[in-house]
Backbone as numpy.savetxt, mean C-alpha at the origin, in Angstrom:
# Nx Ny Nz CAx CAy CAz Cx Cy Cz
1.44 3.72 3.02 1.94 3.59 2.33 2.25 3.16 2.64
1.29 4.80 2.96 1.54 3.52 2.75 0.61 2.81 2.02
1.43 1.44 1.87 0.63 0.86 0.99 -0.73 0.77 1.31
-0.96 0.25 1.05 -1.44 0.26 1.50 -3.23 -0.23 1.96
-4.34 1.15 2.54 -5.29 2.07 3.11 -6.21 2.55 2.00
-7.53 2.70 2.27 -8.37 2.84 1.09 -9.67 3.59 1.34
-10.46 3.86 0.28 -11.66 4.69 0.29 -12.60 4.16 -0.75
-13.79 4.76 -0.80 -14.67 4.40 -1.86 -15.57 5.56 -2.23
-16.02 5.58 -3.48 -16.97 6.55 -4.00 -16.91 6.51 -5.50
-17.96 6.96 -6.14 -17.98 6.94 -7.59 -16.88 7.83 -8.14
-16.69 8.99 -7.52 -15.67 9.91 -8.01 -14.30 9.28 -7.94
-14.02 8.54 -6.88 -12.73 7.88 -6.73 -12.53 6.84 -7.82
-13.57 6.05 -8.11 -13.46 5.02 -9.12 -13.17 5.63 -10.49
-13.76 6.78 -10.76 -13.56 7.42 -12.05 -12.11 7.84 -12.26
-11.39 8.08 -11.16 -10.00 8.50 -11.29 -9.13 7.44 -11.91
-9.54 6.16 -11.76 -8.76 5.08 -12.33 -8.75 5.18 -13.85
-9.84 5.69 -14.42 -9.99 5.72 -15.86 -9.64 7.07 -16.46
-9.53 8.11 -15.63 -9.33 9.46 -16.15 -7.86 9.85 -16.08
-7.23 10.20 -17.22 -5.83 10.63 -17.20 -5.68 11.87 -16.35
-4.55 11.96 -15.65 -4.29 13.12 -14.80 -3.30 14.05 -15.50
-3.57 14.39 -16.73 -2.69 15.30 -17.44 -2.89 16.71 -16.92
-1.86 17.36 -16.41 -2.03 18.70 -15.86 -2.35 19.69 -16.96
-3.15 20.69 -16.61 -3.46 21.75 -17.56 -2.30 22.73 -17.57
-1.39 22.53 -18.51 -0.17 23.32 -18.53 -0.34 24.48 -19.50
-0.26 25.70 -19.00 -0.36 26.88 -19.85 1.00 27.54 -19.94
1.23 28.25 -21.02 2.49 28.97 -21.17 2.50 30.14 -20.19
3.64 30.46 -19.61 3.71 31.61 -18.71 3.20 32.86 -19.41
2.41 33.63 -18.70 1.77 34.80 -19.30 2.78 35.88 -19.62
3.87 35.89 -18.90 4.87 36.94 -19.15 6.22 36.46 -18.69
7.26 37.14 -19.12 8.60 36.77 -18.70 8.73 36.93 -17.19
9.52 36.06 -16.59 9.73 36.14 -15.15 8.80 35.22 -14.38
7.81 34.60 -15.05 6.92 33.67 -14.37 7.60 32.31 -14.30
7.59 31.69 -13.13 8.19 30.38 -12.92 7.25 29.31 -13.46
7.58 28.74 -14.63 6.69 27.75 -15.26 6.52 26.53 -14.39
7.61 26.09 -13.71 7.52 24.91 -12.85 6.52 25.14 -11.73
6.56 26.32 -11.10 5.63 26.63 -10.02 4.20 26.69 -10.54
4.04 27.21 -11.76 2.70 27.30 -12.34 2.12 25.92 -12.55
2.91 25.00 -13.10 2.44 23.64 -13.35 2.08 22.95 -12.04
2.98 23.01 -11.07 2.74 22.36 -9.78 1.46 22.89 -9.14
1.25 24.20 -9.24 0.08 24.80 -8.62 -1.23 24.38 -9.25
-1.21 23.90 -10.49 -2.44 23.53 -11.18 -2.79 22.06 -11.07
-1.94 21.25 -10.48 -2.17 19.81 -10.39 -2.86 19.47 -9.08
-3.88 18.64 -9.15 -4.64 18.24 -7.97 -3.92 17.09 -7.27
-3.21 17.39 -6.19 -2.42 16.39 -5.49 -3.29 15.28 -4.91
-4.44 15.65 -4.39 -5.33 14.64 -3.80 -5.81 13.65 -4.85
-6.12 14.14 -6.04 -6.57 13.26 -7.12 -5.47 12.28 -7.52
-4.22 12.75 -7.53 -3.09 11.88 -7.85 -2.97 10.78 -6.80
-3.10 11.16 -5.53 -2.98 10.20 -4.43 -4.08 9.14 -4.50
-5.29 9.57 -4.78 -6.40 8.62 -4.88 -6.19 7.66 -6.04
-5.71 8.17 -7.14 -5.49 7.31 -8.30 -4.40 6.28 -8.03
-3.37 6.68 -7.32 -2.30 5.74 -6.97 -2.82 4.63 -6.07
-3.67 4.97 -5.11 -4.25 3.95 -4.25 -5.13 3.01 -5.06
-5.87 3.57 -6.00 -6.75 2.74 -6.84 -5.97 1.81 -7.75
-4.71 2.11 -8.02 -3.92 1.22 -8.87 -3.60 -0.08 -8.15
-3.69 -0.09 -6.83 -3.35 -1.27 -6.04 -4.58 -2.06 -5.59
-5.70 -1.38 -5.37 -6.87 -2.07 -4.84 -8.15 -1.47 -5.40
-9.11 -2.35 -5.64 -10.44 -1.92 -6.07 -11.34 -1.90 -4.83
-12.65 -1.77 -5.04 -13.56 -1.82 -3.90 -13.44 -3.16 -3.18
-13.24 -4.22 -3.98 -13.02 -5.56 -3.41 -11.86 -6.19 -4.14
-10.85 -6.59 -3.38 -9.63 -7.11 -3.99 -9.17 -8.38 -3.29
-8.85 -9.39 -4.10 -8.23 -10.61 -3.58 -6.80 -10.65 -4.07
-5.88 -10.99 -3.18 -4.47 -11.08 -3.54 -3.83 -12.30 -2.92
-3.06 -13.00 -3.73 -2.20 -14.06 -3.22 -0.77 -13.64 -3.51
0.08 -13.68 -2.51 1.43 -13.15 -2.69 2.44 -13.92 -1.84
3.70 -13.62 -2.12 4.80 -14.21 -1.36 5.73 -13.10 -0.89
6.15 -13.17 0.36 7.11 -12.21 0.90 8.39 -12.96 1.25
9.50 -12.45 0.75 10.81 -13.00 1.08 11.54 -12.01 1.97
11.97 -12.47 3.14 12.67 -11.62 4.11 14.15 -11.96 4.08
14.96 -10.98 3.70 16.41 -11.19 3.64 17.09 -10.30 4.68
18.12 -10.85 5.30 18.84 -10.09 6.32 20.28 -9.88 5.89
21.02 -9.14 6.67 22.43 -8.88 6.36 23.27 -10.15 6.45
22.69 -11.19 7.05 23.42 -12.44 7.18 23.36 -13.26 5.90
22.67 -12.75 4.90 22.64 -13.42 3.60 21.66 -14.57 3.56
22.08 -15.68 2.98 21.25 -16.87 2.77 20.11 -16.55 1.81
19.24 -17.52 1.57 18.15 -17.36 0.61 17.04 -16.47 1.15
16.91 -16.43 2.44 15.85 -15.64 3.05 14.63 -16.49 3.40
13.88 -16.00 4.34 12.66 -16.69 4.77 11.50 -16.29 3.88
10.70 -17.27 3.45 9.59 -17.00 2.55 8.25 -17.28 3.21
7.33 -16.36 2.99 5.98 -16.49 3.54 4.98 -16.32 2.40
4.06 -17.26 2.27 3.00 -17.15 1.27 1.67 -16.91 1.99
0.84 -16.05 1.41 -0.41 -15.71 2.08 -1.49 -15.33 1.08
-2.72 -15.32 1.56 -3.86 -14.82 0.80 -4.51 -13.69 1.58
-5.02 -12.70 0.86 -5.60 -11.53 1.51 -6.87 -11.11 0.80
-7.91 -10.85 1.57 -9.19 -10.35 1.06 -9.38 -8.94 1.63
-9.59 -7.95 0.75 -9.77 -6.57 1.21 -11.06 -6.02 0.65
-11.96 -5.64 1.53 -13.25 -5.08 1.15 -13.32 -3.66 1.69
-13.00 -2.69 0.84 -12.96 -1.32 1.32 -14.34 -0.68 1.37
-15.33 -1.29 0.72 -16.69 -0.78 0.80 -17.23 -0.97 2.21
-17.07 -2.18 2.75 -17.50 -2.48 4.11 -16.40 -2.25 5.14
-15.24 -1.83 4.66 -14.08 -1.57 5.54 -13.75 -2.77 6.43
-13.38 -3.83 5.75 -13.01 -5.06 6.46 -11.97 -5.79 5.62
-11.14 -6.58 6.27 -10.09 -7.30 5.56 -9.69 -8.54 6.35
-9.10 -9.49 5.62 -8.74 -10.78 6.21 -7.48 -11.28 5.52
-6.55 -11.83 6.29 -5.32 -12.38 5.73 -5.00 -13.70 6.40
-4.55 -14.68 5.57 -4.21 -16.00 6.12 -2.88 -16.46 5.53
-2.01 -16.99 6.41 -0.72 -17.53 6.00 -0.92 -18.94 5.45
-0.28 -19.20 4.29 -0.35 -20.53 3.66 0.94 -21.32 3.87
2.06 -20.64 3.92 3.37 -21.28 4.09 4.33 -20.26 4.70
5.37 -20.73 5.42 5.80 -22.12 5.61 4.87 -22.90 6.53
5.09 -24.17 6.60 4.22 -25.04 7.39 4.14 -24.62 8.85
5.26 -24.10 9.37 5.29 -23.71 10.79 4.34 -22.55 11.09
4.00 -21.75 10.08 3.12 -20.60 10.29 1.77 -20.75 9.60
1.59 -21.81 8.82 0.36 -21.99 8.06 -0.86 -21.97 8.98
-1.87 -21.22 8.58 -3.09 -21.12 9.37 -3.18 -19.86 10.22
-2.05 -19.20 10.45 -2.08 -17.92 11.16 -2.95 -16.94 10.38
-3.86 -16.26 11.07 -4.79 -15.39 10.37 -5.07 -14.13 11.17
-5.40 -13.05 10.44 -5.77 -11.78 11.06 -7.05 -11.28 10.40
-7.99 -10.87 11.20 -9.26 -10.31 10.73 -9.35 -8.87 11.21
-9.55 -7.96 10.27 -9.65 -6.54 10.61 -11.09 -6.08 10.39
-11.79 -5.83 11.48 -13.15 -5.30 11.47 -13.15 -4.04 12.33
-12.64 -2.94 11.80 -12.48 -1.72 12.61 -13.73 -1.38 13.40
-13.55 -1.09 14.71 -12.28 -0.87 15.41 -11.66 -2.13 16.00
-12.20 -3.31 15.66 -11.69 -4.55 16.23 -10.70 -5.25 15.30
-9.67 -5.83 15.91 -8.65 -6.57 15.18 -8.47 -7.91 15.89
-8.61 -9.00 15.11 -8.56 -10.35 15.68 -7.40 -11.13 15.06
-6.79 -11.99 15.87 -5.67 -12.80 15.40 -5.85 -14.24 15.87
-5.56 -15.17 14.98 -5.61 -16.59 15.31 -4.22 -17.20 15.22
-3.79 -17.88 16.31 -2.50 -18.54 16.36 -2.72 -20.05 16.35
-2.42 -20.74 15.23 -2.68 -22.18 15.15 -1.90 -23.02 16.15
-0.68 -22.56 16.49 0.12 -23.32 17.44 -0.54 -23.38 18.81
-1.22 -22.29 19.17 -1.92 -22.24 20.45 -3.39 -22.58 20.31
-3.86 -22.68 19.05 -5.28 -22.91 18.76 -6.14 -21.90 19.53
-5.74 -20.63 19.39 -6.41 -19.59 20.16 -6.69 -18.36 19.29
-7.90 -17.82 19.45 -8.27 -16.57 18.80 -8.29 -15.48 19.86
-7.65 -14.37 19.57 -7.62 -13.28 20.53 -7.82 -11.94 19.84
-8.39 -11.01 20.56 -8.54 -9.66 20.04 -7.31 -8.86 20.44
-6.74 -8.14 19.48 -5.52 -7.36 19.75 -5.82 -5.89 19.52
-4.97 -5.04 20.06 -5.18 -3.61 19.94 -4.99 -3.15 18.50
-5.76 -2.16 18.05 -5.58 -1.63 16.69 -4.16 -1.14 16.42
-3.43 -0.78 17.48 -2.06 -0.32 17.29 -1.16 -1.41 16.70
-1.63 -2.66 16.76 -0.86 -3.77 16.20 -0.71 -3.63 14.69
-1.57 -2.84 14.06 -1.48 -2.61 12.61 -0.15 -1.97 12.24
0.48 -1.30 13.19 1.74 -0.61 12.93 2.95 -1.52 13.14
2.71 -2.72 13.68 3.82 -3.61 14.01 4.25 -4.42 12.79
5.46 -4.96 12.88 6.00 -5.77 11.80 5.10 -6.98 11.53
4.89 -7.26 10.25 4.09 -8.42 9.86 5.02 -9.61 9.64
4.90 -10.62 10.48 5.65 -11.87 10.40 7.16 -11.63 10.35
7.62 -10.60 11.07 9.05 -10.33 11.13 9.61 -9.65 9.89
8.73 -9.18 9.01 9.18 -8.51 7.78 9.29 -7.00 7.99
9.66 -6.30 6.93 9.73 -4.84 6.98 8.42 -4.20 6.54
7.40 -5.02 6.33 6.05 -4.53 6.07 5.28 -4.54 7.39
4.46 -3.53 7.59 3.58 -3.50 8.77 2.30 -4.26 8.44
1.61 -4.74 9.46 0.34 -5.43 9.24 -0.61 -4.52 8.48
-0.62 -3.24 8.83 -1.52 -2.29 8.18 -1.22 -2.06 6.71
0.02 -2.36 6.27 0.34 -2.23 4.84 -0.51 -3.17 4.00
-0.95 -4.27 4.62 -1.66 -5.30 3.88 -3.16 -5.33 4.15
-3.58 -4.98 5.36 -5.00 -5.16 5.68 -5.65 -3.95 6.34
-5.19 -2.76 6.04 -5.86 -1.56 6.54 -6.82 -1.07 5.46
-8.15 -1.14 5.67 -9.10 -0.79 4.61 -9.40 0.71 4.49
-8.60 1.55 5.15 -8.82 2.98 5.08 -7.90 3.62 4.04
-8.18 4.86 3.71 -7.40 5.59 2.72 -6.46 6.57 3.40
-5.24 6.69 2.84 -4.30 7.68 3.37 -4.84 9.09 3.20
-5.64 9.32 2.17 -6.18 10.65 1.92 -7.14 11.06 3.03
-7.71 10.11 3.75 -8.59 10.42 4.87 -7.80 10.92 6.08
-6.55 10.52 6.16 -5.75 10.81 7.35 -4.62 11.82 7.13
-4.30 12.09 5.87 -3.17 12.96 5.58 -3.55 14.11 4.65
-2.90 15.24 4.86 -2.94 16.34 3.90 -1.92 16.02 2.82
-2.32 16.13 1.55 -1.44 15.76 0.45 -1.00 17.00 -0.31
0.30 17.13 -0.50 0.87 18.29 -1.19 1.78 17.82 -2.32
1.66 18.43 -3.47 2.56 18.14 -4.59 3.84 18.93 -4.41
4.96 18.22 -4.28 6.26 18.89 -4.10 6.89 19.28 -5.43
6.82 18.37 -6.39 7.43 18.66 -7.68 6.99 17.64 -8.72
7.25 17.96 -9.97 7.08 17.02 -11.07 8.49 16.65 -11.52
8.85 15.41 -11.30 10.23 14.95 -11.51 10.34 14.22 -12.84
11.36 14.56 -13.61 11.59 13.86 -14.87 12.06 12.45 -14.60
11.64 11.53 -15.45 12.03 10.13 -15.28 13.48 9.94 -15.68
14.23 9.21 -14.88 15.62 8.92 -15.19 15.80 7.54 -15.80
14.69 6.76 -15.83 14.78 5.38 -16.30 14.64 5.27 -17.81
13.79 6.09 -18.40 13.56 5.98 -19.83 13.08 7.31 -20.38
13.68 7.74 -21.47 13.29 9.00 -22.06 11.88 8.93 -22.62
11.43 7.71 -22.90 10.10 7.52 -23.49 9.01 7.54 -22.43
9.39 7.39 -21.16 8.39 7.31 -20.11 8.14 8.68 -19.50
6.89 8.93 -19.16 6.55 10.21 -18.53 7.22 10.32 -17.17
7.17 11.51 -16.60 7.83 11.76 -15.33 7.03 11.26 -14.14
7.42 11.76 -12.96 6.81 11.32 -11.71 6.30 12.52 -10.92
5.16 12.36 -10.30 4.67 13.33 -9.34 5.27 12.97 -7.99
5.78 13.95 -7.28 6.32 13.71 -5.93 5.36 14.35 -4.94
4.72 13.53 -4.11 3.73 13.99 -3.15 4.25 13.85 -1.73
3.87 14.80 -0.87 4.17 14.69 0.56 2.87 14.58 1.33
2.82 13.59 2.24 1.65 13.36 3.07 1.98 13.73 4.51
1.21 14.63 5.10 1.38 15.00 6.50 0.05 14.81 7.23
0.07 14.33 8.48 -1.17 13.99 9.18 -2.12 15.16 9.35
-3.39 14.89 9.18 -4.43 15.86 9.48 -4.64 15.90 10.99
-5.17 16.99 11.54 -5.41 17.07 12.99 -6.32 15.93 13.46
-5.94 15.30 14.55 -6.71 14.22 15.17 -6.89 13.01 14.27
-6.02 12.85 13.27 -6.12 11.71 12.36 -5.49 10.48 12.99
-5.83 9.31 12.45 -5.27 8.04 12.91 -4.02 7.70 12.09
-3.26 8.70 11.71 -2.10 8.52 10.84 -1.00 7.73 11.54
-0.36 6.84 10.78 0.69 6.00 11.34 2.05 6.67 11.31
2.26 7.60 10.37 3.57 8.18 10.16 3.55 9.69 10.37
4.70 10.24 10.79 4.82 11.69 10.94 4.68 12.35 9.58
5.16 11.66 8.55 4.94 12.07 7.16 5.49 10.97 6.27
5.07 10.96 5.01 5.75 10.14 4.03 5.67 10.83 2.67
6.64 10.47 1.82 6.76 11.07 0.49 6.61 9.96 -0.54
5.82 10.21 -1.59 5.55 9.20 -2.61 5.89 9.72 -3.99
6.47 8.83 -4.81 6.74 9.10 -6.22 5.73 8.30 -7.04
4.94 8.97 -7.86 3.83 8.33 -8.58 3.93 8.66 -10.07
3.71 7.65 -10.90 3.75 7.87 -12.34 2.82 9.00 -12.75
3.33 9.96 -13.52 2.49 11.07 -13.98 1.47 10.58 -15.00
1.86 9.61 -15.81 0.96 9.14 -16.86 0.15 7.93 -16.43
0.79 6.92 -15.88 0.08 5.68 -15.55 -0.59 5.66 -14.19
-0.11 6.48 -13.25 -0.73 6.56 -11.93 -0.25 5.55 -10.91
0.68 4.67 -11.28 1.15 3.66 -10.33 2.20 4.24 -9.39
2.19 3.84 -8.10 3.24 4.29 -7.18 4.56 3.62 -7.54
5.65 4.38 -7.43 6.98 3.87 -7.74 7.88 3.78 -6.52
7.62 4.66 -5.54 8.46 4.68 -4.34 7.73 5.42 -3.23
7.99 5.00 -1.98 7.46 5.70 -0.82 8.54 5.75 0.25
8.79 6.94 0.81 9.72 7.11 1.93 8.91 7.47 3.17
9.13 6.76 4.27 8.37 6.96 5.49 9.25 7.57 6.58
8.71 8.55 7.32 9.46 9.28 8.33 8.80 9.14 9.70
9.64 9.03 10.74 9.12 8.91 12.10 8.94 10.29 12.73
8.53 10.30 14.00 8.23 11.56 14.69 9.44 12.46 14.85
10.64 11.90 14.80 11.86 12.71 14.94 12.28 13.32 13.60
11.54 13.00 12.55 11.87 13.53 11.23 12.87 12.69 10.46
13.24 11.54 11.02 14.20 10.66 10.36 13.48 9.67 9.44
14.08 9.42 8.28 13.51 8.43 7.37 13.65 7.05 8.00
12.53 6.32 8.06 12.49 5.03 8.75 12.65 3.87 7.77
11.99 3.96 6.62 12.08 2.89 5.63 11.65 3.45 4.27
11.99 2.70 3.22 11.59 3.03 1.86 10.96 1.79 1.23
9.89 1.99 0.47 9.31 0.90 -0.32 9.45 1.27 -1.79
10.09 0.38 -2.55 10.24 0.55 -3.99 9.23 -0.36 -4.69
8.55 0.16 -5.71 7.57 -0.61 -6.47 8.10 -0.82 -7.88
7.96 -2.06 -8.39 8.45 -2.36 -9.74 7.61 -3.49 -10.34
8.05 -3.97 -11.50 7.33 -5.02 -12.25 5.87 -4.61 -12.44
5.67 -3.45 -13.06 4.32 -2.93 -13.26 3.65 -3.65 -14.42
2.45 -4.17 -14.15 1.67 -4.88 -15.18 0.26 -4.31 -15.22
-0.38 -4.49 -16.36 -1.75 -4.03 -16.51 -2.71 -5.12 -16.04
-3.58 -4.75 -15.08 -4.60 -5.68 -14.58 -5.93 -4.95 -14.55
-6.87 -5.41 -15.34 -8.21 -4.80 -15.38 -8.15 -3.29 -15.56
-7.28 -2.84 -16.45 -7.18 -1.42 -16.75 -6.37 -0.61 -15.75
-5.74 -1.26 -14.80 -4.93 -0.57 -13.79 -3.46 -0.96 -13.96
-2.57 -0.03 -13.74 -1.14 -0.33 -13.75 -0.73 -0.71 -12.33
-0.45 -1.99 -12.15 -0.23 -2.54 -10.81 1.21 -3.01 -10.62
1.96 -2.43 -9.69 3.28 -2.96 -9.36 3.14 -4.33 -8.71
3.80 -5.33 -9.27 3.71 -6.70 -8.74 4.88 -7.06 -7.83
5.79 -6.14 -7.64 6.94 -6.38 -6.75 7.13 -5.15 -5.87
7.07 -5.36 -4.54 7.23 -4.28 -3.58 8.44 -4.64 -2.71
9.40 -3.74 -2.64 10.61 -4.01 -1.86 10.72 -3.00 -0.72
10.59 -3.47 0.50 10.67 -2.62 1.69 12.08 -2.70 2.25
12.72 -1.53 2.39 14.10 -1.47 2.85 14.18 -0.58 4.08
14.55 -1.13 5.24 14.67 -0.30 6.45 15.96 0.51 6.41
15.93 1.69 7.01 17.12 2.53 7.07 18.07 2.02 8.14
19.35 1.98 7.82 20.35 1.62 8.81 20.56 0.14 9.02
19.94 -0.70 8.18 20.12 -2.15 8.29 20.63 -2.67 6.96
21.90 -2.60 6.76 22.53 -2.96 5.50 22.21 -4.40 5.11
21.79 -4.57 3.87 21.51 -5.91 3.37 20.16 -6.46 3.76
19.40 -5.71 4.56 18.10 -6.20 5.03 17.00 -5.65 4.13
16.09 -6.52 3.68 14.97 -6.09 2.87 13.88 -7.15 2.89
12.66 -6.73 2.58 11.53 -7.65 2.46 10.90 -7.40 1.11
10.76 -8.47 0.32 10.25 -8.35 -1.04 8.91 -9.07 -1.17
7.87 -8.30 -1.53 6.55 -8.88 -1.76 6.34 -9.05 -3.25
5.96 -10.26 -3.66 5.69 -10.57 -5.07 4.25 -11.05 -5.20
3.46 -10.34 -5.98 2.07 -10.72 -6.19 2.00 -11.90 -7.14
1.33 -12.98 -6.72 1.19 -14.18 -7.55 -0.17 -14.25 -8.24
-1.17 -13.70 -7.59 -2.52 -13.70 -8.15 -3.23 -12.45 -7.63
-3.96 -11.77 -8.52 -4.64 -10.53 -8.14 -5.97 -10.45 -8.86
-7.05 -10.26 -8.10 -8.38 -10.17 -8.70 -9.09 -8.94 -8.15
-9.47 -8.05 -9.06 -10.23 -6.87 -8.67 -11.72 -7.14 -8.79
-12.49 -6.46 -7.93 -13.94 -6.61 -7.87 -14.34 -8.06 -7.70
-13.59 -8.75 -6.85 -13.89 -10.15 -6.58 -15.18 -10.28 -5.77
-15.85 -11.41 -5.96 -17.07 -11.68 -5.20 -16.68 -12.31 -3.86
-17.04 -11.65 -2.76 -16.66 -12.12 -1.43 -17.87 -12.70 -0.70
-17.63 -13.82 -0.03 -18.63 -14.39 0.87 -18.47 -13.68 2.22
-19.57 -13.22 2.78 -19.51 -12.52 4.07 -18.88 -13.38 5.16
-18.95 -14.70 5.00 -18.40 -15.61 6.00 -16.88 -15.48 6.13
-16.24 -14.94 5.10 -14.79 -14.74 5.16 -14.43 -13.82 6.32
-15.24 -12.80 6.52 -14.92 -11.76 7.50 -15.61 -12.02 8.84
-15.41 -13.22 9.36 -15.98 -13.59 10.66 -14.90 -14.22 11.52
-15.08 -14.15 12.81 -14.11 -14.77 13.72 -14.12 -16.28 13.58
-15.26 -16.85 13.14 -15.33 -18.30 12.93 -14.38 -18.73 11.81
-14.15 -17.85 10.85 -13.29 -18.19 9.72 -11.81 -18.10 10.07
-11.48 -17.52 11.22 -10.08 -17.40 11.60 -9.42 -18.77 11.75
-10.17 -19.72 12.27 -9.62 -21.06 12.44 -10.03 -21.92 11.26
-9.11 -22.24 10.35 -9.46 -23.01 9.14 -9.73 -24.47 9.46
-10.54 -25.08 8.63 -10.81 -26.51 8.80 -9.53 -27.30 8.56
-8.71 -26.81 7.61 -7.43 -27.43 7.33 -6.39 -26.33 7.21
-5.48 -26.19 8.18 -4.50 -25.09 8.16 -3.67 -25.02 6.91
-3.54 -26.14 6.17 -2.69 -26.16 4.98 -3.48 -25.85 3.71
-4.76 -25.51 3.82 -5.53 -25.17 2.63 -5.11 -23.80 2.11
């Protein structure tokens, strides 16, 4: 959520099209906790998969801009990039387009290998997979938030905590609140995280991430939800670190294509160094 991480299968794809309306029955007798009954009947894993599917298909192309703002104010630093994510083959590629000082910087994720190209040094190097957890271009997003082709459901146990009523609009359905905790021997990045997901539309609305000490590390808020190819997709992601007043990183999607046709040449080390860094 993170954002994230992905999976594939026919069953998963069907979740994008299938409403997740819980089978709500009236309490059989007085004294039965209706809230507990409803929560117990909802498939938390299905909700989690559907939320992931709202952001990425089997093959997804995204062009976006990230604005990094600090407590010192000013307009903030802006980074524009393109990203190719192929969760079927579990590979991904990202290239910086702007600013000019960073244009051409690229990362290729071919698990278990991770490659990075630095145009200033004109050098391609293999980096440790742990780099996926590091800050991306000095932002509050991790590299893995953008180019990790795995699914959180593969690494975390998912539990439904509650069904929360929406406070934004009486006309809008509520939110499912899910908690993700690492499975044994999983490659999980976080000690746990909690997600708020639309009960009706399936789009993620918020994610809180916690470190090993149990402290909340950062929050990502999702907004500007639009319909793209039958999916409700948040086009604005705001990452806010805890304890850094005024600091935030805002990702704005400029172009999004699901089930895009990818050339295999994109996912090669030869493609890390562009013919023209400003393309």
